[in-house]
Structure formats: C-alpha cells, structure tokens
N, C-alpha and C positions, 0 to 999 in steps of 0.2 A: 504494499499499499504508501503510494507517497504523499507525504503531507507537505503544504506550502504554507507558508507564515508571512505575514504582510502587518507592515507599520510597526505599532506598540508590541504587539504580540512576536514579530521577527525580534526586536528589540530585548524584550525580556529574554527570550528563547537563546539569542546569540548564533541562530541559524535560519536561514530561509526556508529551506525545505530537507526533509531527511525522508529515506524508505524504512519502513518497520514492517516487520511480521507482529501481526498482533494475536496475542491467544484467541483461541476459539472461545465464542460466548460475546464477542465484541461484534454485535451484527446490526449496530444503529448508531448514528452519530453521537447520542447522549451517552452509549456506555464507551465509547470510544475517548470522549472528553474526561469521563472519571477514569480509564486507564491512564489517561495522559495525566492527568492531574499527581497521580500517585508515582509518577517518574521520577519526582525530584522537586525542590522548591521554584526552580524557573518555571516549571511547567506549572506547578500549585498557584503560581502568582499570576501567570497568562490566562489561565483559565476559572478560577476560582468563582467567578461570576459570570455563568453562561449568557446573561440577558444581555453582556458588553460583547458578545462573541456572534458574528456571522460566519455562517458555512456555506460554502459550494462544493458538491460533489459533482465532480465530470463538468465543470465548468457551469453547473446548475444551483442558483441558491438553493436551499433545502432546512427544512425545521430539524429539530434535533431528535425526532422520532424516525427520520428518513433512513431506511435501509442502505448498509454499506456493505460490501464485498472486498477480499484481499486486492485486486485489480485496480480499485477504485483510484483516484485522485481528488485529495481532499484540501481544500484551501479554508484557512482561518483568517479573519481580518475583523477590525472593529467596524462598525456601522458606519456607512460613506454619507458624508453631508455634501451638500453643493450649494452655490450660490448663484 
C-alpha cells in the first residue's frame, strides 16, 4: 500500500510517502488511521484528530469508512481552503 502525506501531515512525519504492508484486518480508512497512530509519536501527532484529515484513495476523496486494499494509493492531507 502506498501512503502519501501532504502539508503539515508530511511535516509532522518527516516523509512525503512510504510503502507499507499493513496487517490483516486493516480494511478501511478508519482502521488504517488507528494502525498509523500506533506506529509512533509523530504518527500520533499527525493523526490524533481524524476530523482534521482529508483522505483520498486512488485519487478520489473518501470517508473514513471507505474500504481499502493492499494495492491502493492513499493520500492524507489537511482540509483544503481557497479564496
């Protein structure tokens, strides 16, 4: 699974992307976020408030209950504002 991080999420983690093999049972965005939070303090800081995170799976915005699979590309970023 390819994970992409943008803006302050990337800054907190110190990486812009990574490939991970997630354990079985990680089958939606919410369980992926819970797994990431337990990977260390930087992940906990970046993902502790899911309401501040937007997620795209395979370049489509999704909700936290969206199903994921091992071959997905998942991007995490703060809400986008414009003017």
